[in-house]
LOVEXDO-139016 format. One record per residue (C-alpha): x negated, y, z. Coordinates in nm, 4 decimals, always signed. Example, Ala and Ser with C-alpha at 12.3 -4.5 7.8 and 13.67 -1.06 7.14 Angstrom:
BEGIN
<rec><u>-1.2300</u><v>-0.4500</v><w>+0.7800</w></rec>
<rec><u>-1.3670</u><v>-0.1060</v><w>+0.7140</w></rec>
//
This chain:
BEGIN
<rec><u>-2.0408</u><v>+12.9570</v><w>+13.7948</w></rec>
<rec><u>-2.2097</u><v>+12.6966</v><w>+14.0125</w></rec>
<rec><u>-2.4087</u><v>+12.9397</v><w>+14.2204</w></rec>
<rec><u>-2.4822</u><v>+12.8716</v><w>+14.5838</w></rec>
<rec><u>-2.6006</u><v>+13.2237</v><w>+14.6676</w></rec>
<rec><u>-2.3959</u><v>+13.5383</v><w>+14.7124</w></rec>
<rec><u>-2.5582</u><v>+13.8544</v><w>+14.8354</w></rec>
<rec><u>-2.5742</u><v>+14.2245</v><w>+14.8836</w></rec>
<rec><u>-2.8431</u><v>+14.4644</v><w>+14.7680</w></rec>
<rec><u>-2.9069</u><v>+14.6265</v><w>+15.1051</w></rec>
<rec><u>-2.7274</u><v>+14.7425</v><w>+15.4143</w></rec>
<rec><u>-2.4997</u><v>+15.0476</v><w>+15.4380</w></rec>
<rec><u>-2.6611</u><v>+15.3758</v><w>+15.5437</w></rec>
<rec><u>-2.4765</u><v>+15.3877</v><w>+15.8762</w></rec>
<rec><u>-2.6227</u><v>+15.0495</v><w>+15.9786</w></rec>
<rec><u>-2.9728</u><v>+15.2017</v><w>+15.9630</w></rec>
<rec><u>-2.9079</u><v>+15.4702</v><w>+16.2250</w></rec>
<rec><u>-3.0055</u><v>+15.2860</v><w>+16.5437</w></rec>
<rec><u>-3.0314</u><v>+14.9431</v><w>+16.7057</w></rec>
<rec><u>-2.6631</u><v>+14.9284</v><w>+16.8008</w></rec>
<rec><u>-2.5490</u><v>+15.0077</v><w>+16.4459</w></rec>
<rec><u>-2.7928</u><v>+14.7539</v><w>+16.3056</w></rec>
<rec><u>-2.6761</u><v>+14.4852</v><w>+16.5468</w></rec>
<rec><u>-2.3134</u><v>+14.5492</v><w>+16.4474</w></rec>
<rec><u>-2.4118</u><v>+14.5044</v><w>+16.0812</w></rec>
<rec><u>-2.6015</u><v>+14.1838</v><w>+16.1600</w></rec>
<rec><u>-2.3062</u><v>+14.0426</v><w>+16.3548</w></rec>
<rec><u>-2.0696</u><v>+14.1158</v><w>+16.0654</w></rec>
<rec><u>-2.3153</u><v>+13.9738</v><w>+15.8117</w></rec>
<rec><u>-2.3553</u><v>+13.6530</v><w>+16.0141</w></rec>
<rec><u>-1.9775</u><v>+13.6230</v><w>+16.0432</w></rec>
<rec><u>-1.9384</u><v>+13.6537</v><w>+15.6654</w></rec>
<rec><u>-2.2253</u><v>+13.4062</v><w>+15.6149</w></rec>
<rec><u>-2.0408</u><v>+13.1503</v><w>+15.8283</w></rec>
<rec><u>-1.7364</u><v>+13.1861</v><w>+15.6016</w></rec>
<rec><u>-1.9455</u><v>+13.1414</v><w>+15.2855</w></rec>
<rec><u>-2.1137</u><v>+12.8364</v><w>+15.4411</w></rec>
<rec><u>-1.7733</u><v>+12.6656</v><w>+15.4660</w></rec>
<rec><u>-1.7764</u><v>+12.6703</v><w>+15.0836</w></rec>
<rec><u>-2.1341</u><v>+12.5463</v><w>+15.0454</w></rec>
<rec><u>-2.2830</u><v>+12.8900</v><w>+14.9846</w></rec>
<rec><u>-2.5470</u><v>+13.1083</v><w>+15.1481</w></rec>
<rec><u>-2.5174</u><v>+13.4802</v><w>+15.1935</w></rec>
<rec><u>-2.8385</u><v>+13.6538</v><w>+15.0889</w></rec>
<rec><u>-3.0006</u><v>+13.9766</v><w>+15.1988</w></rec>
<rec><u>-3.2118</u><v>+14.1753</v><w>+14.9492</w></rec>
<rec><u>-3.4810</u><v>+14.3944</v><w>+15.1018</w></rec>
<rec><u>-3.6030</u><v>+14.7416</v><w>+15.0092</w></rec>
<rec><u>-3.8732</u><v>+14.9470</v><w>+15.1810</w></rec>
<rec><u>-3.6406</u><v>+15.1288</v><w>+15.4222</w></rec>
<rec><u>-3.6162</u><v>+14.8123</v><w>+15.6346</w></rec>
<rec><u>-3.9718</u><v>+14.8774</v><w>+15.7518</w></rec>
<rec><u>-3.8678</u><v>+15.1978</v><w>+15.9300</w></rec>
<rec><u>-3.9134</u><v>+15.1736</v><w>+16.3055</w></rec>
<rec><u>-3.6126</u><v>+15.2167</v><w>+16.5302</w></rec>
<rec><u>-3.5991</u><v>+15.3572</v><w>+16.8822</w></rec>
<rec><u>-3.7071</u><v>+15.0207</v><w>+17.0267</w></rec>
<rec><u>-4.0339</u><v>+15.0343</v><w>+16.8296</w></rec>
<rec><u>-3.9344</u><v>+14.7444</v><w>+16.6028</w></rec>
<rec><u>-3.8455</u><v>+14.7685</v><w>+16.2360</w></rec>
<rec><u>-3.5064</u><v>+14.7005</v><w>+16.0861</w></rec>
<rec><u>-3.6711</u><v>+14.4054</v><w>+15.9093</w></rec>
<rec><u>-3.7944</u><v>+14.2633</v><w>+16.2424</w></rec>
<rec><u>-3.4341</u><v>+14.2632</v><w>+16.3656</w></rec>
<rec><u>-3.3031</u><v>+14.1057</v><w>+16.0432</w></rec>
<rec><u>-3.5596</u><v>+13.8251</v><w>+16.0524</w></rec>
<rec><u>-3.4902</u><v>+13.7522</v><w>+16.4185</w></rec>
<rec><u>-3.1103</u><v>+13.7830</v><w>+16.4214</w></rec>
<rec><u>-2.9755</u><v>+13.6798</v><w>+16.0809</w></rec>
<rec><u>-2.8420</u><v>+13.3247</v><w>+16.0939</w></rec>
<rec><u>-3.1288</u><v>+13.1013</v><w>+15.9821</w></rec>
<rec><u>-2.8901</u><v>+12.8304</v><w>+15.8578</w></rec>
<rec><u>-2.6409</u><v>+13.0423</v><w>+15.6640</w></rec>
<rec><u>-2.8420</u><v>+13.3463</v><w>+15.5472</w></rec>
<rec><u>-3.1363</u><v>+13.3564</v><w>+15.3117</w></rec>
<rec><u>-3.3517</u><v>+13.6415</v><w>+15.1880</w></rec>
<rec><u>-3.3956</u><v>+13.7747</v><w>+14.8377</w></rec>
<rec><u>-3.7400</u><v>+13.9251</v><w>+14.8731</w></rec>
<rec><u>-3.8417</u><v>+14.1973</v><w>+14.6308</w></rec>
<rec><u>-4.2141</u><v>+14.2213</v><w>+14.5556</w></rec>
<rec><u>-4.2085</u><v>+14.5904</v><w>+14.4660</w></rec>
<rec><u>-4.0171</u><v>+14.6982</v><w>+14.7755</w></rec>
<rec><u>-4.2325</u><v>+14.4859</v><w>+15.0072</w></rec>
<rec><u>-4.5453</u><v>+14.6489</v><w>+14.8636</w></rec>
<rec><u>-4.3792</u><v>+14.9925</v><w>+14.8770</w></rec>
<rec><u>-4.3035</u><v>+14.9296</v><w>+15.2448</w></rec>
<rec><u>-4.6705</u><v>+14.8547</v><w>+15.3130</w></rec>
<rec><u>-4.6299</u><v>+14.4803</v><w>+15.3623</w></rec>
<rec><u>-4.8484</u><v>+14.1941</v><w>+15.2402</w></rec>
<rec><u>-4.6044</u><v>+14.0094</v><w>+15.0156</w></rec>
<rec><u>-4.7665</u><v>+13.6702</v><w>+15.0748</w></rec>
<rec><u>-4.7569</u><v>+13.7123</v><w>+15.4536</w></rec>
<rec><u>-4.3853</u><v>+13.7940</v><w>+15.4462</w></rec>
<rec><u>-4.3116</u><v>+13.4914</v><w>+15.2262</w></rec>
<rec><u>-4.5121</u><v>+13.2704</v><w>+15.4624</w></rec>
<rec><u>-4.3406</u><v>+13.4170</v><w>+15.7708</w></rec>
<rec><u>-4.0001</u><v>+13.3413</v><w>+15.6148</w></rec>
<rec><u>-4.0933</u><v>+12.9897</v><w>+15.4997</w></rec>
<rec><u>-3.7793</u><v>+12.8074</v><w>+15.3889</w></rec>
<rec><u>-3.5622</u><v>+13.1205</v><w>+15.4244</w></rec>
<rec><u>-3.6327</u><v>+13.2769</v><w>+15.0839</w></rec>
<rec><u>-3.4194</u><v>+13.1335</v><w>+14.8060</w></rec>
<rec><u>-3.4903</u><v>+13.4041</v><w>+14.5475</w></rec>
<rec><u>-3.7951</u><v>+13.6195</v><w>+14.4798</w></rec>
<rec><u>-3.7393</u><v>+13.9326</v><w>+14.2722</w></rec>
<rec><u>-4.0630</u><v>+13.9917</v><w>+14.0907</w></rec>
<rec><u>-4.1416</u><v>+14.3365</v><w>+13.9662</w></rec>
<rec><u>-4.4695</u><v>+14.5167</v><w>+13.9504</w></rec>
<rec><u>-4.5951</u><v>+14.8406</v><w>+14.1010</w></rec>
<rec><u>-4.8003</u><v>+15.0908</v><w>+13.9098</w></rec>
<rec><u>-5.0360</u><v>+15.2530</v><w>+14.1602</w></rec>
<rec><u>-4.9094</u><v>+15.6001</v><w>+14.0821</w></rec>
<rec><u>-4.7275</u><v>+15.8020</v><w>+13.8233</w></rec>
<rec><u>-4.7333</u><v>+16.1787</v><w>+13.8059</w></rec>
<rec><u>-4.3878</u><v>+16.3348</v><w>+13.8289</w></rec>
<rec><u>-4.2723</u><v>+16.6929</v><w>+13.8504</w></rec>
<rec><u>-4.1040</u><v>+16.8015</v><w>+14.1724</w></rec>
<rec><u>-4.0060</u><v>+17.1637</v><w>+14.1286</w></rec>
<rec><u>-4.3261</u><v>+17.3462</v><w>+14.0400</w></rec>
<rec><u>-4.5563</u><v>+17.0738</v><w>+14.1728</w></rec>
<rec><u>-4.6843</u><v>+16.7502</v><w>+14.0250</w></rec>
<rec><u>-4.7009</u><v>+16.4597</v><w>+14.2674</w></rec>
<rec><u>-4.8207</u><v>+16.1011</v><w>+14.2290</w></rec>
<rec><u>-4.5746</u><v>+15.8326</v><w>+14.3342</w></rec>
<rec><u>-4.5665</u><v>+15.4511</v><w>+14.3169</w></rec>
<rec><u>-4.3679</u><v>+15.3343</v><w>+14.0191</w></rec>
<rec><u>-4.1804</u><v>+15.0182</v><w>+13.9159</w></rec>
<rec><u>-4.3307</u><v>+14.8762</v><w>+13.5991</w></rec>
<rec><u>-4.3301</u><v>+14.5625</v><w>+13.3846</w></rec>
<rec><u>-4.4838</u><v>+14.2431</v><w>+13.5232</w></rec>
<rec><u>-4.8568</u><v>+14.2502</v><w>+13.4549</w></rec>
<rec><u>-4.8671</u><v>+14.6273</v><w>+13.4031</w></rec>
<rec><u>-4.9161</u><v>+14.7181</v><w>+13.7675</w></rec>
<rec><u>-5.1375</u><v>+14.6202</v><w>+14.0567</w></rec>
<rec><u>-4.9613</u><v>+14.3216</v><w>+14.2184</w></rec>
<rec><u>-5.1447</u><v>+13.9875</v><w>+14.2154</w></rec>
<rec><u>-4.8680</u><v>+13.7643</v><w>+14.0802</w></rec>
<rec><u>-5.0785</u><v>+13.4500</v><w>+14.0483</w></rec>
<rec><u>-5.1375</u><v>+13.4563</v><w>+14.4230</w></rec>
<rec><u>-4.7830</u><v>+13.5684</v><w>+14.5051</w></rec>
<rec><u>-4.6210</u><v>+13.2914</v><w>+14.2948</w></rec>
<rec><u>-4.8570</u><v>+13.0283</v><w>+14.4370</w></rec>
<rec><u>-4.7627</u><v>+13.1337</v><w>+14.7915</w></rec>
<rec><u>-4.3917</u><v>+13.1455</v><w>+14.7050</w></rec>
<rec><u>-4.3992</u><v>+12.7938</v><w>+14.5614</w></rec>
<rec><u>-4.5884</u><v>+12.6643</v><w>+14.8665</w></rec>
<rec><u>-4.3320</u><v>+12.8119</v><w>+15.1082</w></rec>
<rec><u>-4.0114</u><v>+12.6985</v><w>+14.9409</w></rec>
<rec><u>-3.8937</u><v>+12.9837</v><w>+14.7169</w></rec>
<rec><u>-3.6413</u><v>+12.8290</v><w>+14.4805</w></rec>
<rec><u>-3.5838</u><v>+13.0926</v><w>+14.2099</w></rec>
<rec><u>-3.7928</u><v>+13.3658</v><w>+14.0528</w></rec>
<rec><u>-3.6113</u><v>+13.6582</v><w>+13.8911</w></rec>
<rec><u>-3.7862</u><v>+13.9249</v><w>+13.6862</w></rec>
<rec><u>-3.6194</u><v>+14.2520</v><w>+13.7729</w></rec>
<rec><u>-3.6973</u><v>+14.5765</v><w>+13.5926</w></rec>
<rec><u>-3.5126</u><v>+14.8668</v><w>+13.7488</w></rec>
<rec><u>-3.6681</u><v>+15.1446</v><w>+13.5448</w></rec>
<rec><u>-3.7516</u><v>+15.0652</v><w>+13.1861</w></rec>
<rec><u>-3.7484</u><v>+15.4360</v><w>+13.1088</w></rec>
<rec><u>-4.0874</u><v>+15.4651</v><w>+12.9398</w></rec>
<rec><u>-4.0489</u><v>+15.1851</v><w>+12.6866</w></rec>
<rec><u>-3.6818</u><v>+15.0838</v><w>+12.6881</w></rec>
<rec><u>-3.5181</u><v>+14.7753</v><w>+12.8319</w></rec>
<rec><u>-3.5925</u><v>+14.5290</v><w>+12.5511</w></rec>
<rec><u>-3.9599</u><v>+14.6225</v><w>+12.5303</w></rec>
<rec><u>-3.9893</u><v>+14.6041</v><w>+12.9109</w></rec>
<rec><u>-3.8422</u><v>+14.2523</v><w>+12.9116</w></rec>
<rec><u>-4.0775</u><v>+14.1503</v><w>+12.6283</w></rec>
<rec><u>-4.3830</u><v>+14.2811</v><w>+12.8155</w></rec>
<rec><u>-4.2876</u><v>+14.0961</v><w>+13.1347</w></rec>
<rec><u>-4.2129</u><v>+13.7757</v><w>+12.9408</w></rec>
<rec><u>-4.5408</u><v>+13.7986</v><w>+12.7514</w></rec>
<rec><u>-4.7327</u><v>+13.8364</v><w>+13.0778</w></rec>
<rec><u>-4.5557</u><v>+13.5423</v><w>+13.2393</w></rec>
//
C-alpha cells in the first residue's frame, strides 16, 4: 500500500496500571518499532485522554511515553479531541513533539451534550463534526504545519446525530 506508518490505537489496559507495567509496554513497543524500522516504517502511537492520568511517581503516562518511546522509530498520531478532553493545549503538545508527529487526527469537541445516566441528566464533552465544536482549527493547523505534521486525517467517531455521510459532508464543507 506504500504506507510508512503502522500503529496502534492505544495501549492495553494492563499497561496503564503502574510505572513498571507502563515501562514493560514501552520496551515492547520500542522493540517492535525497531523491527518495523528495518523495513522503512515507523510505529505510531495514538493518544486518548487516559494517558494524562498521573501514576504513582507523579508523572503522567504521556510524560513517560514522550520521554521513553524511541524518537527515531516511533511517531505520534495526536488526536485533537482526546488532547482537549485530557485538558491539554493541543498547540503546546504539537510544539513539544516537534518532528515526532506524523499524523494529526482532527475532530472537534462540542462543549457539552446532555445525556441521560439512569434518572439523571448530565452534560458531557462530545465528539462532533469539524467546525461544529469549540476547537480553534485555524490555529491548530497552523501550529501543526509549523512543527512538521505530515498528514491530517478527519476522524468522526460518533456520527450518531446526523449519520456518517452528513457528518463527513459537514466536516468537508468546513475545511
